[in-house]
N, C-alpha and C positions, 0 to 999 in steps of 0.2 A: 503492499500500498503507499502512495506514494500520497509524498504531503499534497499537492492535492484532494484527493481523497478522504483527505484529515477536515481538509476546508469546508470542503462540501455537504461531510459526517452528521445531522443532525445533535444527535449527542456522542456518550466519550468512552463507555463501555463498549458498542462491537469497534469502534474501532480499538481498541482496546484488545479485545479480545486478537479480531483478525494480526495485532502485531502480536501477539501472547505467540499465534499457531503460528510467525516467519521461526519466532525465536524458538520456539522448540521443537525444532529444522535445525538453528545452526549450531546457537549453544550450548555450545562443553556439554558444561553441571548447573544444573537447577538458574535452568530459564526461569523457576517463577522464585526464586530469590527475589526480598525488598529489605531494602534498611528501612527502621523503627524507627520514629523520632518521638517520644512523650517526650510529655514534663511535669514537674508536681505544680503544687497548686502555686508555688512561690514562682514558675517560671521555668524550677533548672531546670532544660532540657537531657537527656542521653537518652545514646543511637545506637541500633544494631540491629543483624542480619536477622532475619526469617523466614520461612518458608510460603507462600499464598497460595493454598488450600481450591478457593473460590474463588470463582468475580459471575457474581451474575445481577442482575439485576439491581439488587441490595448494598453494596459497589463486595470491597477483599474482603474473606476469611479467609486470619492465622490461627492455629490455637496456640494458646503453654500452661503456662504458673501462674495460675490464678497469684498465688503467692511474693513472686520474680520483679526483680524491679519494675517491669512495664506494665504488671500487668497490676501493683498499687499503684501506681504514678496511674495509669488509666483507669479504676476504680474511683483513684483523689479529683480529678479534669480529665473526663472523658473524648477528649479530642488528639487526633495525630496526623502526622505526616508520610508519608514511602514513598521510595523514591525504585524506582525498579532503570539497572544499567542493563543494554545491551550491546557489550562494547562491539560486538560484529557484529552487529547492524549497524551502529552506530544512531543508536536512537534510546534514546529515555522516557518517566512517563515520568512522576512527578501526582501524588495524590493530599488530597489533607479532606480534610471534613471530621466527622463528628463518630463515637465509638460506644457497640449496643454490643452485648451477648447473645452469644447465637443458642438457640433455642436447645433443653437440656438431650432432648430425640436426635439432636444434629449434630453433636458433638458425641454420644455415644454412640454413635452410626461412624461417625471417620473412626475415635478411637478403634473401635474393633477389629476396621480395618489394619490399624499397625499392624508389624509383625511382634510377635508374641518379647522376643527382647525390647523394647520398642515401647510397651505395656511396662513392663519391668522395670525398662530406666525410665521411665514418666512416677513411673508408682512411685519408687523408692527419693527417686529429687529431692534436697530444695532449694531444686535453685534458688540460683545467686546468695544462697548465702555460704560460707566458710566450712571446708572441707580441707579435710588435716592430709588425706590423700587421695592416688586415684586410688589406692590398697583399698583404704577405703568402703570408697562407692562400690569399685569390685563385688564386695563380700556384699556390701549388699544387695545387690541383685544379688547374687545365691546362695541367698537363706533366704528372700524375695521366691526366690523360686523355687528351694525343695522346697518351703510352707502351702507352694501351692500346683493349680495342674489347671493346664486353658488359658480360656482367654479372661482378665479383671476385665472387673468392674471400673468401670469409670473413676479413677479417686475425687471428689467429691470439686477437687480443687483444679484439677484439669481441665481448663475452657478455653469456648469454644468464641472469639472475639469476629466481629464486621468492620467494618472500618465501611462507615456514609458517606461518599466524594461528597461535596462542597467547589470542589475544584480539580481539576483537569487537563497537568498538562502535558502536549505529547514537543518530542524536542529529535529536530531531526539532526545530526553534524554536518556541514560542508564548510562544502574548500574557504581557506582563507575567514575561518573562527566568521559566517556567514554563516549562521544555523539559524534554522527554521524551528518557531516560538508558536501551537497556536492553544490557548488552551482555551475550555470551556466553565465559566462558572452555572451553578445552579441558578435559576432563577424563573422559582415556584417550581410548578411540573416539571419546567421544562429548564431549556442550559442558552443559557450567552454568548457570543464561538468571541474570539479576541485574536487577532496577531500583536506578536512581544518582540521589543524588541531582538537580539541574541544577547 
């Protein structure tokens, strides 16, 4: 999809889906990886990479430990931004908006789709807390695995989050840094589109 197709689009999700399909074909590792920025109530920011597991008309879905730093920050200040960067395509997408918790049934279904080892790791992780050693983590997984069999239930603090976009910017790298930037901003039930200086 070239810049003219982005300029003619009426909303950003269909554009993202087309770009993402191309990234899945051309990016070597984790085309669904995005930098997620959150902030405390006083505005102290933090950023980390997450894997976005769903994109639909509601927004961009990801999963994490609600007791982690990002989970705590989202509970206090449910606004976030994320950025996808596909170097092989010379493209990036920036998303800003509000975050809500994904319904439990949907989070349960995704948790069940993970491998048993991933379920075990999520169940024992006290994400963002101090860890004495890697050996401690491995032993915690080993002990839980020995005590349980089959699928684990989703821990109540392991949740899905949906970033509902209010702004979505599509960036296309061009020669001489004359990049294309097309911004969609939510307006009522629709979107307003603008071109930005690079």
